[in-house]
PDB file of N, CA, C and O in Angstrom:
ATOM      1  N   LEU A   1     124.422  78.282 143.286  1.00  0.00           N
ATOM      2  CA  LEU A   1     125.870  77.475 143.249  1.00  0.00           C
ATOM      3  C   LEU A   1     126.711  78.462 142.569  1.00  0.00           C
ATOM      4  O   LEU A   1     126.289  78.868 141.486  1.00  0.00           O
ATOM      5  N   MET A   2     127.849  78.934 143.015  1.00  0.00           N
ATOM      6  CA  MET A   2     128.763  79.671 142.103  1.00  0.00           C
ATOM      7  C   MET A   2     129.753  78.338 141.545  1.00  0.00           C
ATOM      8  O   MET A   2     130.080  77.294 142.109  1.00  0.00           O
ATOM      9  N   PRO A   3     130.037  78.847 140.281  1.00  0.00           N
ATOM     10  CA  PRO A   3     130.703  77.850 139.663  1.00  0.00           C
ATOM     11  C   PRO A   3     132.123  77.578 140.643  1.00  0.00           C
ATOM     12  O   PRO A   3     132.907  78.465 140.982  1.00  0.00           O
ATOM     13  N   GLY A   4     132.212  76.355 140.940  1.00  0.00           N
ATOM     14  CA  GLY A   4     133.347  76.209 141.708  1.00  0.00           C
ATOM     15  C   GLY A   4     133.211  76.374 143.207  1.00  0.00           C
ATOM     16  O   GLY A   4     134.097  76.087 144.012  1.00  0.00           O
ATOM     17  N   GLY A   5     132.127  76.818 143.478  1.00  0.00           N
ATOM     18  CA  GLY A   5     131.878  77.239 144.899  1.00  0.00           C
ATOM     19  C   GLY A   5     131.218  76.027 145.559  1.00  0.00           C
ATOM     20  O   GLY A   5     130.994  74.963 144.980  1.00  0.00           O
ATOM     21  N   GLU A   6     130.868  76.367 147.117  1.00  0.00           N
ATOM     22  CA  GLU A   6     130.391  75.266 147.754  1.00  0.00           C
ATOM     23  C   GLU A   6     128.669  75.210 147.589  1.00  0.00           C
ATOM     24  O   GLU A   6     128.006  76.070 147.010  1.00  0.00           O
ATOM     25  N   SER A   7     128.287  74.336 148.055  1.00  0.00           N
ATOM     26  CA  SER A   7     126.501  74.350 147.740  1.00  0.00           C
ATOM     27  C   SER A   7     126.155  74.625 149.144  1.00  0.00           C
ATOM     28  O   SER A   7     126.862  74.449 150.136  1.00  0.00           O
ATOM     29  N   LEU A   8     125.010  75.064 149.074  1.00  0.00           N
ATOM     30  CA  LEU A   8     124.463  75.675 150.425  1.00  0.00           C
ATOM     31  C   LEU A   8     124.222  74.570 151.443  1.00  0.00           C
ATOM     32  O   LEU A   8     123.659  74.864 152.497  1.00  0.00           O
ATOM     33  N   ALA A   9     124.539  73.545 151.246  1.00  0.00           N
ATOM     34  CA  ALA A   9     124.564  72.311 152.113  1.00  0.00           C
ATOM     35  C   ALA A   9     125.818  72.289 152.927  1.00  0.00           C
ATOM     36  O   ALA A   9     125.989  72.158 154.139  1.00  0.00           O
ATOM     37  N   GLN A  10     126.726  72.470 151.839  1.00  0.00           N
ATOM     38  CA  GLN A  10     128.044  72.819 152.378  1.00  0.00           C
ATOM     39  C   GLN A  10     128.450  73.907 153.246  1.00  0.00           C
ATOM     40  O   GLN A  10     129.333  73.881 154.103  1.00  0.00           O
ATOM     41  N   LEU A  11     127.602  74.980 152.874  1.00  0.00           N
ATOM     42  CA  LEU A  11     127.910  76.345 153.745  1.00  0.00           C
ATOM     43  C   LEU A  11     127.481  76.103 155.017  1.00  0.00           C
ATOM     44  O   LEU A  11     128.079  76.389 156.054  1.00  0.00           O
ATOM     45  N   ALA A  12     126.109  75.406 154.864  1.00  0.00           N
ATOM     46  CA  ALA A  12     125.324  75.357 156.305  1.00  0.00           C
ATOM     47  C   ALA A  12     126.174  74.351 157.138  1.00  0.00           C
ATOM     48  O   ALA A  12     126.276  74.631 158.333  1.00  0.00           O
ATOM     49  N   GLU A  13     126.860  73.116 156.656  1.00  0.00           N
ATOM     50  CA  GLU A  13     127.592  72.429 157.599  1.00  0.00           C
ATOM     51  C   GLU A  13     129.018  73.197 158.224  1.00  0.00           C
ATOM     52  O   GLU A  13     129.335  73.157 159.412  1.00  0.00           O
ATOM     53  N   ARG A  14     129.706  73.822 157.266  1.00  0.00           N
ATOM     54  CA  ARG A  14     130.599  74.640 157.668  1.00  0.00           C
ATOM     55  C   ARG A  14     130.519  75.660 158.746  1.00  0.00           C
ATOM     56  O   ARG A  14     131.268  75.777 159.716  1.00  0.00           O
ATOM     57  N   ALA A  15     129.432  76.416 158.400  1.00  0.00           N
ATOM     58  CA  ALA A  15     128.880  77.578 159.470  1.00  0.00           C
ATOM     59  C   ALA A  15     128.472  76.991 160.702  1.00  0.00           C
ATOM     60  O   ALA A  15     128.768  77.559 161.753  1.00  0.00           O
ATOM     61  N   SER A  16     127.665  75.650 160.708  1.00  0.00           N
ATOM     62  CA  SER A  16     127.456  75.083 161.943  1.00  0.00           C
ATOM     63  C   SER A  16     128.234  74.512 162.619  1.00  0.00           C
ATOM     64  O   SER A  16     128.021  74.463 163.830  1.00  0.00           O
ATOM     65  N   LYS A  17     129.641  73.758 161.936  1.00  0.00           N
ATOM     66  CA  LYS A  17     130.480  73.573 162.538  1.00  0.00           C
ATOM     67  C   LYS A  17     131.458  74.777 163.284  1.00  0.00           C
ATOM     68  O   LYS A  17     131.992  74.664 164.387  1.00  0.00           O
ATOM     69  N   ALA A  18     131.512  75.593 162.648  1.00  0.00           N
ATOM     70  CA  ALA A  18     132.148  76.736 163.188  1.00  0.00           C
ATOM     71  C   ALA A  18     131.583  77.497 164.394  1.00  0.00           C
ATOM     72  O   ALA A  18     132.278  78.091 165.219  1.00  0.00           O
ATOM     73  N   LEU A  19     130.147  77.406 164.406  1.00  0.00           N
ATOM     74  CA  LEU A  19     129.252  78.197 165.432  1.00  0.00           C
ATOM     75  C   LEU A  19     129.342  76.992 166.698  1.00  0.00           C
ATOM     76  O   LEU A  19     129.317  77.360 167.872  1.00  0.00           O
ATOM     77  N   THR A  20     129.432  75.737 166.388  1.00  0.00           N
ATOM     78  CA  THR A  20     129.629  74.586 167.595  1.00  0.00           C
ATOM     79  C   THR A  20     130.859  74.654 168.246  1.00  0.00           C
ATOM     80  O   THR A  20     130.910  74.337 169.434  1.00  0.00           O
ATOM     81  N   GLU A  21     132.148  75.123 167.482  1.00  0.00           N
ATOM     82  CA  GLU A  21     133.372  75.282 167.884  1.00  0.00           C
ATOM     83  C   GLU A  21     133.168  76.625 168.540  1.00  0.00           C
ATOM     84  O   GLU A  21     133.160  76.540 169.768  1.00  0.00           O
ATOM     85  N   ILE A  22     133.025  77.674 168.127  1.00  0.00           N
ATOM     86  CA  ILE A  22     132.933  78.886 169.072  1.00  0.00           C
ATOM     87  C   ILE A  22     132.186  78.554 170.497  1.00  0.00           C
ATOM     88  O   ILE A  22     132.684  78.833 171.588  1.00  0.00           O
ATOM     89  N   ARG A  23     131.121  78.018 170.346  1.00  0.00           N
ATOM     90  CA  ARG A  23     130.502  77.956 171.620  1.00  0.00           C
ATOM     91  C   ARG A  23     131.122  76.867 172.222  1.00  0.00           C
ATOM     92  O   ARG A  23     130.814  76.903 173.414  1.00  0.00           O
ATOM     93  N   SER A  24     131.867  75.887 171.985  1.00  0.00           N
ATOM     94  CA  SER A  24     132.536  74.948 172.783  1.00  0.00           C
ATOM     95  C   SER A  24     133.496  75.751 173.517  1.00  0.00           C
ATOM     96  O   SER A  24     133.561  75.641 174.741  1.00  0.00           O
ATOM     97  N   ALA A  25     134.257  76.557 172.871  1.00  0.00           N
ATOM     98  CA  ALA A  25     135.343  77.567 173.548  1.00  0.00           C
ATOM     99  C   ALA A  25     135.200  78.577 174.598  1.00  0.00           C
ATOM    100  O   ALA A  25     136.037  79.287 175.155  1.00  0.00           O
ATOM    101  N   HIS A  26     133.539  78.432 174.771  1.00  0.00           N
ATOM    102  CA  HIS A  26     133.151  79.427 175.844  1.00  0.00           C
ATOM    103  C   HIS A  26     132.247  78.710 176.963  1.00  0.00           C
ATOM    104  O   HIS A  26     131.907  77.553 176.717  1.00  0.00           O
ATOM    105  N   ARG A  27     131.886  79.210 177.999  1.00  0.00           N
ATOM    106  CA  ARG A  27     131.066  78.888 178.951  1.00  0.00           C
ATOM    107  C   ARG A  27     129.767  79.114 178.314  1.00  0.00           C
ATOM    108  O   ARG A  27     129.568  79.924 177.408  1.00  0.00           O
ATOM    109  N   SER A  28     128.901  78.347 178.845  1.00  0.00           N
ATOM    110  CA  SER A  28     127.342  78.525 178.404  1.00  0.00           C
ATOM    111  C   SER A  28     126.734  79.632 178.742  1.00  0.00           C
ATOM    112  O   SER A  28     125.738  79.949 178.093  1.00  0.00           O
ATOM    113  N   SER A  29     127.128  80.364 179.685  1.00  0.00           N
ATOM    114  CA  SER A  29     126.562  81.275 180.254  1.00  0.00           C
ATOM    115  C   SER A  29     127.074  82.780 179.697  1.00  0.00           C
ATOM    116  O   SER A  29     126.587  83.870 179.996  1.00  0.00           O
ATOM    117  N   ASP A  30     128.218  82.505 178.787  1.00  0.00           N
ATOM    118  CA  ASP A  30     128.867  83.635 177.879  1.00  0.00           C
ATOM    119  C   ASP A  30     127.901  84.058 176.807  1.00  0.00           C
ATOM    120  O   ASP A  30     127.163  83.352 176.120  1.00  0.00           O
ATOM    121  N   THR A  31     128.082  85.492 176.814  1.00  0.00           N
ATOM    122  CA  THR A  31     127.379  86.073 175.729  1.00  0.00           C
ATOM    123  C   THR A  31     128.283  86.089 174.658  1.00  0.00           C
ATOM    124  O   THR A  31     129.382  86.578 174.924  1.00  0.00           O
ATOM    125  N   LEU A  32     128.079  85.620 173.343  1.00  0.00           N
ATOM    126  CA  LEU A  32     128.737  85.554 172.113  1.00  0.00           C
ATOM    127  C   LEU A  32     128.311  86.386 171.042  1.00  0.00           C
ATOM    128  O   LEU A  32     127.108  86.546 170.832  1.00  0.00           O
ATOM    129  N   VAL A  33     129.378  87.050 170.190  1.00  0.00           N
ATOM    130  CA  VAL A  33     128.786  87.649 169.026  1.00  0.00           C
ATOM    131  C   VAL A  33     129.352  87.052 167.757  1.00  0.00           C
ATOM    132  O   VAL A  33     130.571  87.023 167.586  1.00  0.00           O
ATOM    133  N   VAL A  34     128.512  86.578 166.870  1.00  0.00           N
ATOM    134  CA  VAL A  34     129.084  86.190 165.580  1.00  0.00           C
ATOM    135  C   VAL A  34     128.521  86.895 164.349  1.00  0.00           C
ATOM    136  O   VAL A  34     127.322  86.958 164.079  1.00  0.00           O
ATOM    137  N   VAL A  35     129.617  87.470 163.560  1.00  0.00           N
ATOM    138  CA  VAL A  35     129.427  88.440 162.573  1.00  0.00           C
ATOM    139  C   VAL A  35     129.966  87.566 161.368  1.00  0.00           C
ATOM    140  O   VAL A  35     130.984  86.877 161.301  1.00  0.00           O
ATOM    141  N   SER A  36     128.653  87.882 160.139  1.00  0.00           N
ATOM    142  CA  SER A  36     128.933  86.985 159.294  1.00  0.00           C
ATOM    143  C   SER A  36     128.237  87.633 158.014  1.00  0.00           C
ATOM    144  O   SER A  36     127.509  88.617 158.145  1.00  0.00           O
ATOM    145  N   HIS A  37     128.501  87.004 156.672  1.00  0.00           N
ATOM    146  CA  HIS A  37     127.676  87.185 155.848  1.00  0.00           C
ATOM    147  C   HIS A  37     126.125  86.753 155.646  1.00  0.00           C
ATOM    148  O   HIS A  37     125.697  85.703 156.125  1.00  0.00           O
ATOM    149  N   ASN A  38     125.374  87.586 154.949  1.00  0.00           N
ATOM    150  CA  ASN A  38     124.207  87.264 154.735  1.00  0.00           C
ATOM    151  C   ASN A  38     123.760  85.736 154.573  1.00  0.00           C
ATOM    152  O   ASN A  38     123.085  85.208 155.457  1.00  0.00           O
ATOM    153  N   LEU A  39     124.097  85.128 153.578  1.00  0.00           N
ATOM    154  CA  LEU A  39     123.665  83.852 153.272  1.00  0.00           C
ATOM    155  C   LEU A  39     124.091  82.851 154.186  1.00  0.00           C
ATOM    156  O   LEU A  39     123.472  81.790 154.264  1.00  0.00           O
ATOM    157  N   THR A  40     125.245  83.127 154.995  1.00  0.00           N
ATOM    158  CA  THR A  40     125.912  82.154 156.004  1.00  0.00           C
ATOM    159  C   THR A  40     124.990  82.317 157.223  1.00  0.00           C
ATOM    160  O   THR A  40     124.661  81.278 157.795  1.00  0.00           O
ATOM    161  N   LEU A  41     124.478  83.625 157.750  1.00  0.00           N
ATOM    162  CA  LEU A  41     123.436  84.053 158.705  1.00  0.00           C
ATOM    163  C   LEU A  41     122.258  83.080 158.545  1.00  0.00           C
ATOM    164  O   LEU A  41     121.745  82.364 159.405  1.00  0.00           O
ATOM    165  N   LEU A  42     121.981  83.206 157.377  1.00  0.00           N
ATOM    166  CA  LEU A  42     120.338  82.591 156.843  1.00  0.00           C
ATOM    167  C   LEU A  42     120.575  81.034 157.231  1.00  0.00           C
ATOM    168  O   LEU A  42     119.816  80.340 157.908  1.00  0.00           O
ATOM    169  N   THR A  43     121.777  80.657 156.659  1.00  0.00           N
ATOM    170  CA  THR A  43     121.828  79.216 156.735  1.00  0.00           C
ATOM    171  C   THR A  43     122.180  78.676 158.191  1.00  0.00           C
ATOM    172  O   THR A  43     122.013  77.484 158.452  1.00  0.00           O
ATOM    173  N   LEU A  44     122.677  79.586 159.145  1.00  0.00           N
ATOM    174  CA  LEU A  44     122.719  79.274 160.476  1.00  0.00           C
ATOM    175  C   LEU A  44     121.232  79.431 161.121  1.00  0.00           C
ATOM    176  O   LEU A  44     120.831  78.664 161.997  1.00  0.00           O
ATOM    177  N   LEU A  45     120.626  80.268 160.712  1.00  0.00           N
ATOM    178  CA  LEU A  45     119.097  80.468 161.484  1.00  0.00           C
ATOM    179  C   LEU A  45     118.393  79.177 161.083  1.00  0.00           C
ATOM    180  O   LEU A  45     117.713  78.624 161.948  1.00  0.00           O
ATOM    181  N   CYS A  46     118.487  78.586 159.758  1.00  0.00           N
ATOM    182  CA  CYS A  46     117.776  77.559 159.325  1.00  0.00           C
ATOM    183  C   CYS A  46     118.240  76.314 160.046  1.00  0.00           C
ATOM    184  O   CYS A  46     117.454  75.729 160.790  1.00  0.00           O
ATOM    185  N   THR A  47     119.450  75.885 159.870  1.00  0.00           N
ATOM    186  CA  THR A  47     120.064  74.830 160.856  1.00  0.00           C
ATOM    187  C   THR A  47     119.922  74.767 162.211  1.00  0.00           C
ATOM    188  O   THR A  47     119.593  73.737 162.799  1.00  0.00           O
ATOM    189  N   THR A  48     120.174  75.905 162.786  1.00  0.00           N
ATOM    190  CA  THR A  48     119.798  75.979 164.325  1.00  0.00           C
ATOM    191  C   THR A  48     118.952  75.785 164.655  1.00  0.00           C
ATOM    192  O   THR A  48     118.873  75.110 165.681  1.00  0.00           O
ATOM    193  N   LEU A  49     117.563  76.332 163.884  1.00  0.00           N
ATOM    194  CA  LEU A  49     116.144  76.452 164.269  1.00  0.00           C
ATOM    195  C   LEU A  49     115.455  75.373 163.939  1.00  0.00           C
ATOM    196  O   LEU A  49     114.317  75.268 164.398  1.00  0.00           O
ATOM    197  N   GLY A  50     116.008  74.296 163.041  1.00  0.00           N
ATOM    198  CA  GLY A  50     115.308  73.214 162.333  1.00  0.00           C
ATOM    199  C   GLY A  50     114.309  73.582 161.318  1.00  0.00           C
ATOM    200  O   GLY A  50     113.139  73.199 161.352  1.00  0.00           O
ATOM    201  N   VAL A  51     114.804  74.320 160.437  1.00  0.00           N
ATOM    202  CA  VAL A  51     114.216  74.950 159.241  1.00  0.00           C
ATOM    203  C   VAL A  51     114.919  74.220 158.085  1.00  0.00           C
ATOM    204  O   VAL A  51     116.150  74.223 158.057  1.00  0.00           O
ATOM    205  N   PRO A  52     114.202  73.589 157.121  1.00  0.00           N
ATOM    206  CA  PRO A  52     114.744  73.103 156.072  1.00  0.00           C
ATOM    207  C   PRO A  52     115.813  74.170 155.392  1.00  0.00           C
ATOM    208  O   PRO A  52     115.568  75.372 155.492  1.00  0.00           O
ATOM    209  N   LEU A  53     116.946  73.741 154.732  1.00  0.00           N
ATOM    210  CA  LEU A  53     117.753  74.688 154.196  1.00  0.00           C
ATOM    211  C   LEU A  53     116.806  75.475 152.881  1.00  0.00           C
ATOM    212  O   LEU A  53     116.829  76.688 152.670  1.00  0.00           O
ATOM    213  N   ASP A  54     116.042  74.520 152.133  1.00  0.00           N
ATOM    214  CA  ASP A  54     115.486  75.162 151.032  1.00  0.00           C
ATOM    215  C   ASP A  54     114.455  76.294 151.231  1.00  0.00           C
ATOM    216  O   ASP A  54     113.970  77.020 150.364  1.00  0.00           O
ATOM    217  N   LYS A  55     114.205  76.288 152.678  1.00  0.00           N
ATOM    218  CA  LYS A  55     113.210  77.516 153.256  1.00  0.00           C
ATOM    219  C   LYS A  55     113.977  78.697 153.565  1.00  0.00           C
ATOM    220  O   LYS A  55     113.414  79.508 154.300  1.00  0.00           O
ATOM    221  N   PHE A  56     115.177  78.977 153.149  1.00  0.00           N
ATOM    222  CA  PHE A  56     116.251  80.193 153.901  1.00  0.00           C
ATOM    223  C   PHE A  56     115.481  81.424 153.135  1.00  0.00           C
ATOM    224  O   PHE A  56     115.422  82.469 153.781  1.00  0.00           O
ATOM    225  N   ARG A  57     114.971  81.420 152.018  1.00  0.00           N
ATOM    226  CA  ARG A  57     114.433  82.611 151.443  1.00  0.00           C
ATOM    227  C   ARG A  57     113.101  83.103 152.318  1.00  0.00           C
ATOM    228  O   ARG A  57     112.480  84.123 152.022  1.00  0.00           O
ATOM    229  N   HIS A  58     112.771  82.291 153.368  1.00  0.00           N
ATOM    230  CA  HIS A  58     111.548  82.700 154.448  1.00  0.00           C
ATOM    231  C   HIS A  58     112.071  83.826 155.357  1.00  0.00           C
ATOM    232  O   HIS A  58     111.271  84.478 156.027  1.00  0.00           O
ATOM    233  N   PHE A  59     113.258  84.048 155.395  1.00  0.00           N
ATOM    234  CA  PHE A  59     114.029  84.622 156.365  1.00  0.00           C
ATOM    235  C   PHE A  59     114.630  85.720 155.483  1.00  0.00           C
ATOM    236  O   PHE A  59     114.977  85.665 154.303  1.00  0.00           O
ATOM    237  N   ARG A  60     114.665  86.827 156.440  1.00  0.00           N
ATOM    238  CA  ARG A  60     115.422  88.303 155.798  1.00  0.00           C
ATOM    239  C   ARG A  60     116.246  88.579 156.643  1.00  0.00           C
ATOM    240  O   ARG A  60     115.847  88.481 157.803  1.00  0.00           O
ATOM    241  N   VAL A  61     117.624  89.004 156.434  1.00  0.00           N
ATOM    242  CA  VAL A  61     118.506  89.528 157.446  1.00  0.00           C
ATOM    243  C   VAL A  61     119.134  90.810 156.768  1.00  0.00           C
ATOM    244  O   VAL A  61     120.032  90.672 155.937  1.00  0.00           O
ATOM    245  N   ASN A  62     118.744  91.839 157.061  1.00  0.00           N
ATOM    246  CA  ASN A  62     119.337  92.999 156.473  1.00  0.00           C
ATOM    247  C   ASN A  62     120.648  93.543 157.111  1.00  0.00           C
ATOM    248  O   ASN A  62     120.757  93.527 158.337  1.00  0.00           O
ATOM    249  N   PRO A  63     121.518  93.964 156.423  1.00  0.00           N
ATOM    250  CA  PRO A  63     122.742  94.551 156.557  1.00  0.00           C
ATOM    251  C   PRO A  63     122.825  95.437 157.946  1.00  0.00           C
ATOM    252  O   PRO A  63     122.010  96.284 158.311  1.00  0.00           O
ATOM    253  N   GLY A  64     123.856  95.077 158.528  1.00  0.00           N
ATOM    254  CA  GLY A  64     123.643  95.504 160.191  1.00  0.00           C
ATOM    255  C   GLY A  64     122.785  95.319 161.170  1.00  0.00           C
ATOM    256  O   GLY A  64     122.754  95.922 162.242  1.00  0.00           O
ATOM    257  N   SER A  65     121.810  94.146 160.650  1.00  0.00           N
ATOM    258  CA  SER A  65     120.727  94.066 161.698  1.00  0.00           C
ATOM    259  C   SER A  65     121.265  92.928 162.698  1.00  0.00           C
ATOM    260  O   SER A  65     122.225  92.256 162.320  1.00  0.00           O
ATOM    261  N   ILE A  66     120.705  92.687 163.927  1.00  0.00           N
ATOM    262  CA  ILE A  66     121.079  92.083 164.863  1.00  0.00           C
ATOM    263  C   ILE A  66     119.869  90.924 165.007  1.00  0.00           C
ATOM    264  O   ILE A  66     118.668  91.196 165.039  1.00  0.00           O
ATOM    265  N   SER A  67     120.395  89.680 165.080  1.00  0.00           N
ATOM    266  CA  SER A  67     119.369  88.561 165.388  1.00  0.00           C
ATOM    267  C   SER A  67     120.117  87.939 166.623  1.00  0.00           C
ATOM    268  O   SER A  67     121.327  88.133 166.735  1.00  0.00           O
ATOM    269  N   SER A  68     119.422  87.190 167.561  1.00  0.00           N
ATOM    270  CA  SER A  68     119.969  86.688 168.607  1.00  0.00           C
ATOM    271  C   SER A  68     119.165  85.528 169.016  1.00  0.00           C
ATOM    272  O   SER A  68     117.946  85.445 168.866  1.00  0.00           O
ATOM    273  N   MET A  69     120.101  84.435 169.664  1.00  0.00           N
ATOM    274  CA  MET A  69     119.663  83.229 169.948  1.00  0.00           C
ATOM    275  C   MET A  69     120.038  82.936 171.530  1.00  0.00           C
ATOM    276  O   MET A  69     120.928  83.528 172.139  1.00  0.00           O
ATOM    277  N   SER A  70     119.264  82.001 172.024  1.00  0.00           N
ATOM    278  CA  SER A  70     119.713  81.553 173.447  1.00  0.00           C
ATOM    279  C   SER A  70     119.655  80.083 173.108  1.00  0.00           C
ATOM    280  O   SER A  70     118.891  79.597 172.274  1.00  0.00           O
ATOM    281  N   PHE A  71     120.697  79.304 173.967  1.00  0.00           N
ATOM    282  CA  PHE A  71     121.034  78.165 173.619  1.00  0.00           C
ATOM    283  C   PHE A  71     120.858  77.433 174.961  1.00  0.00           C
ATOM    284  O   PHE A  71     121.323  77.987 175.957  1.00  0.00           O
ATOM    285  N   ASN A  72     120.271  76.312 175.089  1.00  0.00           N
ATOM    286  CA  ASN A  72     120.008  75.515 176.245  1.00  0.00           C
ATOM    287  C   ASN A  72     120.507  73.925 175.660  1.00  0.00           C
ATOM    288  O   ASN A  72     119.778  73.031 175.229  1.00  0.00           O
ATOM    289  N   GLY A  73     121.873  73.932 175.802  1.00  0.00           N
ATOM    290  CA  GLY A  73     122.565  72.698 174.925  1.00  0.00           C
ATOM    291  C   GLY A  73     122.574  72.798 173.620  1.00  0.00           C
ATOM    292  O   GLY A  73     123.265  73.663 173.081  1.00  0.00           O
ATOM    293  N   ARG A  74     121.908  72.042 172.993  1.00  0.00           N
ATOM    294  CA  ARG A  74     121.923  72.172 171.511  1.00  0.00           C
ATOM    295  C   ARG A  74     120.581  72.631 170.941  1.00  0.00           C
ATOM    296  O   ARG A  74     120.397  72.740 169.729  1.00  0.00           O
ATOM    297  N   GLU A  75     119.675  72.890 171.837  1.00  0.00           N
ATOM    298  CA  GLU A  75     118.511  73.503 171.502  1.00  0.00           C
ATOM    299  C   GLU A  75     118.345  74.990 171.623  1.00  0.00           C
ATOM    300  O   GLU A  75     118.340  75.497 172.745  1.00  0.00           O
ATOM    301  N   ALA A  76     118.207  75.726 170.533  1.00  0.00           N
ATOM    302  CA  ALA A  76     118.216  76.995 170.533  1.00  0.00           C
ATOM    303  C   ALA A  76     116.705  77.848 170.332  1.00  0.00           C
ATOM    304  O   ALA A  76     115.744  77.494 169.649  1.00  0.00           O
ATOM    305  N   THR A  77     116.834  78.921 171.057  1.00  0.00           N
ATOM    306  CA  THR A  77     115.413  79.711 170.903  1.00  0.00           C
ATOM    307  C   THR A  77     115.922  80.986 170.172  1.00  0.00           C
ATOM    308  O   THR A  77     116.979  81.577 170.393  1.00  0.00           O
ATOM    309  N   LEU A  78     114.906  81.315 169.200  1.00  0.00           N
ATOM    310  CA  LEU A  78     115.182  82.543 168.643  1.00  0.00           C
ATOM    311  C   LEU A  78     114.604  83.817 169.543  1.00  0.00           C
ATOM    312  O   LEU A  78     113.424  83.912 169.879  1.00  0.00           O
ATOM    313  N   MET A  79     115.514  84.660 169.833  1.00  0.00           N
ATOM    314  CA  MET A  79     115.208  85.697 171.170  1.00  0.00           C
ATOM    315  C   MET A  79     114.722  87.004 170.438  1.00  0.00           C
ATOM    316  O   MET A  79     113.760  87.649 170.854  1.00  0.00           O
ATOM    317  N   SER A  80     115.551  87.404 169.158  1.00  0.00           N
ATOM    318  CA  SER A  80     115.105  88.444 168.564  1.00  0.00           C
ATOM    319  C   SER A  80     115.660  88.365 167.072  1.00  0.00           C
ATOM    320  O   SER A  80     116.698  87.728 166.888  1.00  0.00           O
ATOM    321  N   TYR A  81     115.057  88.944 166.060  1.00  0.00           N
ATOM    322  CA  TYR A  81     115.276  88.810 164.582  1.00  0.00           C
ATOM    323  C   TYR A  81     115.411  90.080 163.762  1.00  0.00           C
ATOM    324  O   TYR A  81     114.437  90.822 163.630  1.00  0.00           O
ATOM    325  N   ASN A  82     116.583  90.358 163.208  1.00  0.00           N
ATOM    326  CA  ASN A  82     116.487  91.344 162.054  1.00  0.00           C
ATOM    327  C   ASN A  82     116.197  92.567 162.871  1.00  0.00           C
ATOM    328  O   ASN A  82     115.384  93.381 162.433  1.00  0.00           O
ATOM    329  N   VAL A  83     116.792  92.766 164.020  1.00  0.00           N
ATOM    330  CA  VAL A  83     116.580  94.212 164.601  1.00  0.00           C
ATOM    331  C   VAL A  83     117.739  95.106 164.056  1.00  0.00           C
ATOM    332  O   VAL A  83     118.898  94.759 163.827  1.00  0.00           O
ATOM    333  N   MET A  84     117.195  96.272 163.907  1.00  0.00           N
ATOM    334  CA  MET A  84     118.095  97.369 163.243  1.00  0.00           C
ATOM    335  C   MET A  84     118.814  98.374 164.508  1.00  0.00           C
ATOM    336  O   MET A  84     118.106  99.270 164.967  1.00  0.00           O
ATOM    337  N   PRO A  85     119.774  98.252 164.872  1.00  0.00           N
ATOM    338  CA  PRO A  85     120.173  99.228 165.858  1.00  0.00           C
ATOM    339  C   PRO A  85     119.989 100.592 165.500  1.00  0.00           C
ATOM    340  O   PRO A  85     120.256 100.967 164.358  1.00  0.00           O
ATOM    341  N   PRO A  86     119.499 101.470 166.485  1.00  0.00           N
ATOM    342  CA  PRO A  86     119.095 102.732 166.341  1.00  0.00           C
ATOM    343  C   PRO A  86     119.841 103.570 165.555  1.00  0.00           C
ATOM    344  O   PRO A  86     119.227 104.442 164.940  1.00  0.00           O
ATOM    345  N   LEU A  87     121.139 103.489 165.430  1.00  0.00           N
ATOM    346  CA  LEU A  87     122.026 104.494 164.757  1.00  0.00           C
ATOM    347  C   LEU A  87     121.961 103.904 163.226  1.00  0.00           C
ATOM    348  O   LEU A  87     122.397 104.697 162.392  1.00  0.00           O
ATOM    349  N   LEU A  88     121.544 102.790 162.772  1.00  0.00           N
ATOM    350  CA  LEU A  88     121.485 102.442 161.591  1.00  0.00           C
ATOM    351  C   LEU A  88     119.978 102.468 160.750  1.00  0.00           C
ATOM    352  O   LEU A  88     119.910 102.279 159.535  1.00  0.00           O
ATOM    353  N   GLU A  89     118.840 102.725 161.589  1.00  0.00           N
ATOM    354  CA  GLU A  89     117.471 102.884 161.236  1.00  0.00           C
ATOM    355  C   GLU A  89     117.370 103.820 160.202  1.00  0.00           C
ATOM    356  O   GLU A  89     116.870 103.439 159.144  1.00  0.00           O
ATOM    357  N   GLY A  90     117.779 105.049 160.322  1.00  0.00           N
ATOM    358  CA  GLY A  90     117.637 106.223 159.289  1.00  0.00           C
ATOM    359  C   GLY A  90     118.738 106.294 158.297  1.00  0.00           C
ATOM    360  O   GLY A  90     118.869 107.278 157.569  1.00  0.00           O
ATOM    361  N   GLY A  91     119.544 105.258 158.255  1.00  0.00           N
ATOM    362  CA  GLY A  91     120.741 105.372 157.302  1.00  0.00           C
ATOM    363  C   GLY A  91     121.945 106.279 158.137  1.00  0.00           C
ATOM    364  O   GLY A  91     121.709 106.899 159.174  1.00  0.00           O
ATOM    365  N   ALA A  92     123.006 106.234 157.600  1.00  0.00           N
ATOM    366  CA  ALA A  92     124.344 106.963 158.099  1.00  0.00           C
ATOM    367  C   ALA A  92     123.890 108.278 157.395  1.00  0.00           C
ATOM    368  O   ALA A  92     123.367 108.625 156.336  1.00  0.00           O
ATOM    369  N   GLU A  93     124.503 108.977 158.873  1.00  0.00           N
ATOM    370  CA  GLU A  93     124.582 110.320 158.418  1.00  0.00           C
ATOM    371  C   GLU A  93     126.124 110.976 158.193  1.00  0.00           C
ATOM    372  O   GLU A  93     127.048 110.605 158.917  1.00  0.00           O
ATOM    373  N   THR A  94     126.318 111.957 157.155  1.00  0.00           N
ATOM    374  CA  THR A  94     127.648 112.241 157.029  1.00  0.00           C
ATOM    375  C   THR A  94     127.782 113.609 157.701  1.00  0.00           C
ATOM    376  O   THR A  94     128.881 114.162 157.760  1.00  0.00           O
TER     377      THR A  94
END
């Protein structure tokens, strides 16, 4: 917890609420993309998949990676996890 910052539980609650609002604004058949910071994505993985928040370090989300979930109502299925797009696998070329 950063001094004056929110707790992990508060972050998870805020992120889960935002994801619910995003999903509610779209049809269930729509494909949605959510982009966020590492810790926010880790808490979403935990809360959405029913993993206790104190286990968030069991996940790793690399910068630029893609994880995907499929939803059936409120139930989520992890479809892919921490996949690096081909252009990022070897690092950026200049």
